[in-house]
N, C-alpha and C positions, 0 to 999 in steps of 0.2 A: 675958552681955549684950553685944551688939556695941558697939564703940567708936564714938562720934560725934565726928568732928573738927570743931571749931568753926572757922568761917571767920575768916581772919586779915585784919585791916584793913591795907590797903596805903597807905603814905604817898603823898600826891598830888604832892609836890614832888620832882622828879628832875631838877633843873636842872643839876646838876654830875655828872661821870662817876662819882664815887664813889657818888652817890645812885642812879644807874642800877644799879650793881653790887649795892648793898644791896637794892634793890627786887627784882632777879632772884633773889637768894638767898632772900628771904622768899617769893617765889612758888613756888620748887621745893624748899624745905626740907621734909624729912620731919618728922613730929611729934616724933621723937626728936632733932631737931636736925641730922641728917646730910643730905648732898646726894647725889643719884644719880650713879653712875659713868658718865660720858658715853662712855667707851670701849666699853661693852657694851650700847649701845642696840639693840633688835630693830627691824628694818625689816619691817613687815607690809604686804602688798598682795595683789592678786588673782593666783591661780595659772593663770587661763585662758590668758594669753599664753604661759606656759611649755608648757602642754599642746599648743597649736597648733603651736608651734615643733617640739616633739618628733615629732608626727605628720607634719609636712612632711618632716622629715629621714628618718623611717622610710619614707615613700612613695618619696622619691628613691632611697634605698638599695635598695628592693625593685625599682624600675624598672630600675636599673642591673644588678642581679643577673639579672633576667629577660632583659635584652638580651644579656648574656653567655651565658646558658643557651641562648637562641635561636640565637646564633651557632654554638655547638657542635652543637646538635641539627639545624639546617638548614644544615649545611656543604655544600660543593659536591657531595658524594656523594649528598645528598638532593634535588638539583634535579630537576625533571621535564622530560622531553622527549617530544614526540609519537612520536618514533622508538622509544621504549621499549614502545609498544603495537603488537604485531605480530599481524596477522591472516592466516591461511592458509586458502584454500578449495581443497579437493582433490576434483575431480570424478573419475568413472570414467575409466580409461585408454582405454576403448573404449565410447563412448556408442551405445547401440542404441535406435532409434526406438521409443518407447512401452513400454519394458520398465523395470520397477522396478530401480533401481540405487542403490548407496551413494554418498553425498556426505558430506564432513566439513568443518566450519568450526571452526577453533581460534583463540581469542583469548588471546594470551600477554602477560603483563606482565613485561617483562625488567628493569624498574627496581626501586627499593627502596621507593617509595611505593605504598600500596594504592590501588586504583581502586574507586570507589563508583558505584552506579546504572548498571552496565554493561548496555547493551541492544544487540541485533543485529536489524536490519531488512533484509530481502532485497527487492530489486526483481527479481521473477521474469520471465524472458523469455516471450514468447508460446509456448503449448504446454507449459509447464513446470508440473508438478503435484506438490506434496509430498504423499506418501501416508502417511508416518509420520515422527516425529521424537522424539529424546531429547536433552534434556528436551522436554516438550510445549510447543508454541507457544502464545502468548497471544492469537492471532487465529484466526478460522475459516479464513482462507486459508493458515494455517501459514506465515507469512512474518515473524514477529516473536517475539523471545525476550527475557525479562528475566533476565539472568545475575547481577545483584546485584554483590556485592563480589568483587574479585580481588586477593589479596595480592601484594606484591612478590615476583617470582620464580615466581609460580604461573600457571596457565592454566585455561581452561574450554573444553569441547568440545561442539559441537552435531552430533549424528549424524543424517543425513537418509536417508530412502528416497524417491526421486522418480522420476517417469517424464517423459521429455522427448519429446513427440510431435511431431516435425517430420521432413520428408523428409531423406534422406541428403545430406550435405555442407552442411546448414544451419549457419550460424555466428551466434552471438548471445552476449550478455554477461550473466553472472550477477553482479549488483552487491550488495555488502553495505555498509550504513551502520552504523558502530559508534559509539555514544554512551556517554560515560563522564565521571566527575568525579574527578580526582586528589584525594588527601586534603588537600593543602595549597592547594586552590583552591576558590573559591565558585561558579564557573561551570563548565558542562559543555563538553566537547570533542566533536568529531565527526570520524571518519576514514572514508574511502571506499576500498573495495578491490574491484577487478574481476577476474574470471577469464573467459576465453573458453571457450565450449562449442561443440563441433563434432560433429554427428551423423555417426558413422562407418559405421553399418550400419542397414538397415531390417529390422525384425523379421519383416515379412510381405511377400511378393511377391504382387502382384495384377494382373490384366488383365481387360478386358471386351471381348467381341466380339459382334457381331450374328450370331446363328446362322441365323435364317431369317425371311423375311417372306412371309406368305401371307394373302390376303383381308383385308388391312389389319391383320393381327396382327403382333405383334412378339415375338421371343424373344431373350433375352440370356443369354450364357454367361459366367459370372465364374469365373476360375481363381484360386486363392489357395493360398499355401504358407508355413508357418512355417519361417523360415530358421535359427532358433536351435537350440540343443541341448537346450532344455527346453520343456515344455508352456507354452502361454500361456492363462491362464484368463480367463473372462468376456469373450468376444469377440463383437462384433456387426458384421455386414456390412450396409451400407445402400446401396440402389440408388435414386437420385433420377432418375426418368424423367419428372418433371413431374407437376403435380397432376391433370392430365386422364387420365393413364395408369391403366387399370384392370387389375390383375394377376388373372388367372383360374387360374393354376397356377404353383406354385413347388416346386422340388425341390432340397434338402429343404424341408419346409413352413415358410413364413414369414408374417409379418403386415405389413399396410400401415398405417403411422402417419404422419399429416399428409403424405400423398403420397409417402412414402419406404417402399420395400419393405425390411423388416428381417429378417435371419436371425440368431437368437441361438445362439451356440456356447459351451457351458459350458467346454469344453477343446479347444484347438487343438494337436494332437500335433505334435512336432518332425519336420522334414524330410519331411513328407507333403503331396503336392499334392491339393487338393480342388476340386470343381466345384459351383457353385450356378447353377441355371437359373431364370430368371424369364420367364414367358410371359404376354402380355396384349395389350391393344389400346387405341387412342385413339378417342374418339367421332368420327364423321364431321365434326361441326361444329367440332371443335377443331383447333388447329395444333400438331403435335408440336414439341418443343424441338429446337434444333440440336445439342445435345449431351446425353449421358447420363453422369452422374457416379456414381462408386462409392467408398465409403470403408470401411475397417476401423477400428473403434474398440474401446476397452476401458473398463470401468467400474472406478473406484477410489473406494471410499467414497461412492458415489452421484454421482461426477463422471466425465465422459467425456473421453477423450483419443484423438485420431485417430492411428493407427499406420501406415496405408497409404492411398494414394489413386490413382485412375485415372480417365480420361475417355474416352468414345467419341464421335467426331465433333467438331463445333465448327469454327470458322474456323481455329483454330490447330493442329488435330490431324486427320489424315486418319482415315477410317473404319478400324476394326479395329486401331487402334494405341492405345497408352496414353500418357498425359501426366500429370505429377504435379499434378493439380488436385484440391483437396479437395471433398467433398460440401458443397453450399450455400456454397462458397467460404469455409469457416470460417477459413481462414488468409489474412488480408488481404494478406500480403506476397507471395503467389503471384499470378501474372497470371491472372485468371479469364476473360479474353477478353470479348467483348461480352455484357453481361448481358441487355439488353432482349430479345434474341431467345430466350433460354433460361429466364429466370426471370420469374415472374408478380408477384413482390414484391421490390422492391429499393430501395436508397437511395444517393444520391450527395451529396457535399459539394463545393461549388464546381464541380460538373459532373464530379467524379472519384470513384473508388472509395476512394481514400486520399490524404491530403495530409499534408505535413510543414511544419514551420517556422511554425505558427500562433503569433502573438505578441500581447501585450496590445493591445487596441483593434481587433484584426482582427475583421471580421464574416464568419461562416461561413454560407453560403447552402445549405441542404439542400433536396433534392427527394425526396419519398417517393412511389413509383409502384406502383400495383397494377393489373394487367390481369386481368380475369375470363376465364379460359380453360376454365372448367368446362362451358361449353355450356348453362348454365341461369342463371336470374335468382338473384342472391345478395342477400339482404335483411339489414338491421340489421348492417351492417359496422362493426366497431371497429378502428381502427389504433392500435397501441401501439409507441412507440419507447423503448427503454431505453438510456440513455447512462451509461457508467462513465467518469468523468473524474478527473484529478488534483485533489487537495484539500489545503488548508492550514487548520488550525483550524476544521474542519467547514464550510468554504466551498469550493464548486466553482470551478474556473478558468473555467467558462462562466457567463454572466449570463443566467439564465432569467427574470429579472424584467421584461426588455424583449423577451420572445419575440414575434416578428412572424409571424403566420400567420392562417389562417381557423378558424372553428368554436369559438373559445374553449376550447382543450383543457385538461384537468386536468393539473397538474404536481405530482408528489409527489417530495420528496427523501428520501434515506436514506443515512446514513453507513455505508459498507461496511467500511472500515479507516481508521486515522488518516490515510492518504494518498490515499484514493480515495472518491469520493462518487457515488451513483447518482441519476439523475433519470429518472422514469417519466412520459412524456408520452402522454396518451390522447385521441384524437379519437373522439367517440361520434356515432352517427346522430342522437341527440336534438339535438345542437348543430351538426352538420355535415350539411347537406342532401345533399351528393353521396354520402354513405355510407348513406343510407336504403335505397337499392337500386342494384345495379350490374348492368347488362344483360350478356348474353354478348358477349365480345370488347370490352367497354367498358373504357377506361383512365381511372383516377382518379389525378390528381397533386396532392399537397399540398406546398406550398412553405412554408418557414419559415426564419427567420434568428435566430442568437444571436451575441453578441459574446464575445470573450475578455477576461477581467478580469486586472488586475494584483493579485496577492495579496502580502501582507506575509509574506515568508519564502522558503525555498528549496524548490522542488518536488522531491520524492523519486520521483514518477512523472512521466513526460512523454509518455504515450500515452493517448488517449481512444478509446473504441469505442462506436459506436451501432448497435444491432441492432433491426430492425423485426419486428413480428409482426402477424398479422391474424386476427380471429375474427368469426364470424357466428352470431347467436343463442347467444352465450356459448360456442361451441365453437371452439377454436384450430384453424385450418385451415392456416396458413402461417407459417413463420419464414424471413425473408429473410436475404440476405447482410449482414454487418456492414460498416460503413465505419470506417476508422481515421484518427485525426487526431493528428499529432505536435505537441506544444506546446513552445515555447521561451520562456525568460524574457527 
């Protein structure tokens, strides 16, 4: 049975020191008469403070260890420099106009840190068409590649097949933007590398001459020759004698498409001269053009590249001579001479066929001109202008929201690539009275203005191109010369 300690009665009088001592002894005396050993008293308290102190010391020790480890891991040999990313663009040693040739782009990481999210974006010069690539490009234009990670000391290569369709001695720049992120950085870097391209040889020689003129008829003789040592496949020769020209005989047999007489040649044999004859006439009521243009083109995966050009007549070229003018003035950098006398559909910007140096807040004034030279009434005309312009974050450098013109045209935007956006502007006869019908020899001029916007970012494209076309009763009849606009930030 448990022992019950009876409470002890304490004396109330402790007036003298001895009384206090006796009282304390009675308070702390054990039942057996012994007193506790004051030298071995246990101090009991909360352990929470001790735990906190322990973890603080552990954290400080770990941080110190991590700092020392980081010092050794990211020693000077691990520092990153942009010079450690080396990009080489190797073009063919002898560039031939319009012929598929090999190009190589090598991105080399000469440092010790790995690169992540590596991308290569090409700014292609006019007339440059990529026909094949390894690895495959990530865009339809074949101008962008995602290379991913590149380890220290490693490299990755892009192998291209491309055709550069420009006249001999043309010089332009192939520019590469290389985006990447070093493994010890949270942000991306960008490097720009340029290489100059120079066309050294034209694949095809071509000339056009007026063979005979009888009773208002016209006969043109086009001579052409493959100057290379190999066959050239999928060739077309186009003779642009104006929309009023009616071809009645061609040798070899050819077709007329949108006013252009076209001869399709599956294979053009090397070193052999050939002759193409086009005979026809202009209606009495029409005015013949001041020049006749001819171009040789090739098809690559459904896309066309001009590989030779010539012109007969015109203010800048005497009859029976040739001059490097492209058909429909497809290359805006070449001097096309006076357009109004020779083209029935054309466009100008600020009164010119090409302008450069357009900057934010500039207003570009366009004039779209159509002259009916068919000799008959043309009804239900629609004019379409397609503009391809630099873009950042899916926004065009041109502000179409404040388009100033007649007829309330439809404007449809489309993102072509991350750096280029298309705007399709359509004037219809339903909204534009002057397009309901156009009489013979009548000229219709549609003027409109757009401004240049300031975009947030760096433009990777700096050239815009606007190309007009005309249809009547839903049939495309004409495609006019383009106008080029150079944009600066």
